N, C-alpha and C positions, 0 to 999 in steps of 0.2 A: 068173099068180102072179109076182111081181117077183124075179128074177133077183140084185136088189140087196144085196152083203154088206155090213150095215153096218161089219163091220169090217176091211172094205177100204177103206173114207174115210180118205183125209189124216188127220191129228190138225190138229185147229184152232191155228193158228198164236198166240202170247204176244201179246199186246200191247206195243205197242214203250213206253208209259208204263205201266210195272207196278211196281208197291212194291221188287222187285228192283233194277232199274233207278233208281227215284229213291232208293235207297239208294248206289246208285256214284256218282250226280253229287252227292249231299249229301258224299260225302266227297272229290270233288274241292275241295267250296265251304270244307271245312275245313281244307285245305292253306294258303291265303293265312292266315286265322286264325292257325296254329299259327305261322308264320313271323314273322307281328305280333307273337305272345307273347313267342317266344324271343328279342326284340331288345330287352326292357326286363330291366332289372336286379332283382335280386330273388328271394327264396326263392317268396313267393307266384307270382310272375309263372312262374316256372319249374314251378311243382306245375301251374299253369293249362296253360300249353303240354302238358304233361306227359298231364293230364287229355283234351286236345282229340286228341292225338296216340293214344290210349287208345281214346276213342270212336269217333274216326276208323278205326282197326284191327279194332274187333270189327263195324263195319257191314260190312267184309269176309267177315266169316265169315257174318252173318246173311243178307245178299245172295245169298251162293253157297245157302246153304243152304232161303233162299224160293225161289229158281228153280228148285231141283231138286224140291224137295218138289212143288209147286204148276204145276209145267212150265210156269213163267214163262224158261224160257233161250231167248234171243235171240241172232242174230249180235252186235246192237249191245252187247247186252252180255257176248259173249266178247272182244269187242275195248276197250270199255269199263272195263270192269272191270280187268284188269290193268294199262291206262293208270293208270287211278285209284290202283292198288296203287304200279304207278314212281313217279307224281307225290308222294304223301305220303312214300315212305322216300326217295327221292328228296332231296326237302326236305330232311327231317330229317337225313340223310347229310353235306347240304351246309354245311344252319347249325351243326353238333358241329364240323365242322371248321372253317368261319369261326373258331369259337369255341375253338377246341385243344381240343377233346376227344376229336378221330379223325383217325387220320392221313389226309391227304389221298389218298395212294394208294391207301387200300383204298376212299374215296369216288370216286373215278375210275374203278377198276378194275371197282368195280359198276356205274358208271353208265352206261359204255359197253357193259357185256353188256347191262343190264336194255334200253338204248334201242336199242341195235345191234340185238337180236332182236326189239323191241316194232317197228321198221323194218322187219324180214327180213318179220315176220307179214302187215305191210300189202301186202309187197311179192309174196307168195305169195296172195295172196288172191281172184284170178281163179282159182288153181287149187283152194283150199279154204280152209276157216278152220280155224286150228291153235289148239284149245283150251288150256288151259293144262293141263301136266301132273301128275304125285303130286310128283313130285320139284321142280317150279317149285311148287308150293304150301308144301310143305315150307323152300326159302328164303327163302318169304317169310313164313313165321312165326316162323324163326331171327332172319331183318333185323330185324321187329319186337320180339323180345324182347329182341335185344342194344341195339339204339337206345330200346326201353322203359329199361332198364338205365342207359345212358348220360343219358337226358332227367331221370331221376329226381333231384332234388335229393341227392347221397349225404352229402352233412353232416349232415343228418337222422339216419341210421343210425349205427351202430356199426360198426366196422372196415370202413372208408369204402373202403381199399385193397383189401378182398379183394372186394366187389364191382364195383369198376372192374376187377380182372384176370377175375373171371367175365364183366364184358362186353368184356373182349378175347376170351378163351374162345369165348362163343358167335359173335360177330362172324366167326371163325378159320374157325368151321366153317359159318358160314351163306355166307362168301366161296367157299369152297370149291366148297359145292355150287351157288353160284350160277353159278360159274364153267365146272362138271361142266357143269349143266343148258342151259347158256347150247352146247355143244358138241352135245348131244343136241336142240335145237332145229333148229341147222344139217343135221345129219344128217336127222332128219322132214321140212324142209324141202325138201332135196336129192330124197327119196322120192316125195314128196308132188307135185312138181313132173314128175319121172320119169314116176309112174303115169299124171298127167294125159296127160302127153306122150304115153303108148305106147298110151291109149285112143283118142286123134284120129287 
């Protein structure tokens, strides 16, 4: 009688080219399209850029849900997904600052944190993969909400100044959480390296 226990067999690995990873890559492709649209004058061009940004942001939510529900989580996805997020939000922040809609110091602070932590995650890959934290996901949502308000042609809405201040308020909270989660990632990276070192 066989003593093989099917429950003890390792779970099959998700293929690299799965729907979740394809959506992640499509988000990267939409970034240059978004930037291109932002440099055209006119309300309809701004609405088009806004629409591309929102669709790209939605793919972030969808690919994560698909990856978890269909067991399509891969190491590639864990790394590529936050990179795609940072490319999208980073491009939007830079363009908004170039066009005078957002202070440069806010953009620089967020970009330094985002890409610094991305480089840190690459640096510790040999010790283990650092997945996105719940706090990291929250700051991404807040960044996207604030950026979406900045991107929308507010001249089409009544009480334009009210929406502008709402965008500033949401961005302030997003910035605070962005910097805080950056510190927690650094602490987690140090713990990961120390734990790996202790086992070797």
